[in-house]
N, C-alpha and C positions, 0 to 999 in steps of 0.2 A: 131648455132652461130659460126662465123669464127674468130679464134684468130690470124690467120696469119698476119692480118693487124696491130695487136698490138704487135706482136713479135719483139723484138729488135734483130737485126742481129749483129753477131760478125764479125769483119774483118777476112779475111782468114789467114792473117799473124799471128794473135793472136791464131786462132784455130790450125794452123800449129805448132806454138811454144808450145802450150799445148800438142799436140799430141807427139811432140819430147821429151818433158819432161817425159811424161808417158812411152814412149818407152825406154827412157834412163834408167829407173829403179831408179832414184834418189828419186822420190817421195815415191816409195815403201820402199826404205831403210830408209827414214826419218820416215815414218809411223811405220815401224817395230821397229826402235829405240825408238820412242815415246811410243809405246805400252809396250816395255820392261821397260822404265823408269816409266810408270804408274803402272805396275805390282809391281815393286820394292817399289814404294811409298805406294801403297795400302797394301803391306805386312808389311812395316814398321809401318804404321798407325794401322794396325790390331794388331801387336805385342805390340805397345804402349797402345792400348786400353785394351788388355788382362792383361798387367802389372798393369795398373791403377785399373782395376776391382779387381785384386788380392790384391793390396795394400788396397783398400777400405774394402774388406772382412776381412783382417787382423786387420784393425783399428776397424771395427765393433766388431769383436771377443774380442779385447782388451778392448774396452769400455764396452761391455756386461759383461765381466769377472770382471772388476773393479766395476761395479754397483752391480753385484751379491755378490762380496766380501763385499761391504759396507752394503748391506742388511743383510748378515749373521752377520757381526760385530754389527750392530744396534740391531738385534734380540738377540744376545748374551748379550749385555749390558742391554737390557730390561729384560731378564731372571735373570740376576744378581741383578738388582734393586728389582725385585719381591721377591727374597729370603731374602733381608735385610730389 
């Protein structure tokens, strides 16, 4: 099967402009800058995620401690009632 008859041809001036842009290095500089921005954003999001996980762990420990305290308190009151 021959795809050449379906292939869309780009004008030579467009191809020349694209080649000049690539040779200029501007595209590579833009890509490098975008890569740096992406890495900074990913690092920032990772730090936020770690911070949020640690906050949730602290809240879980606080809630668990509070429930444990209530359990001990209820058990203590129950023992007192049995003595009287």
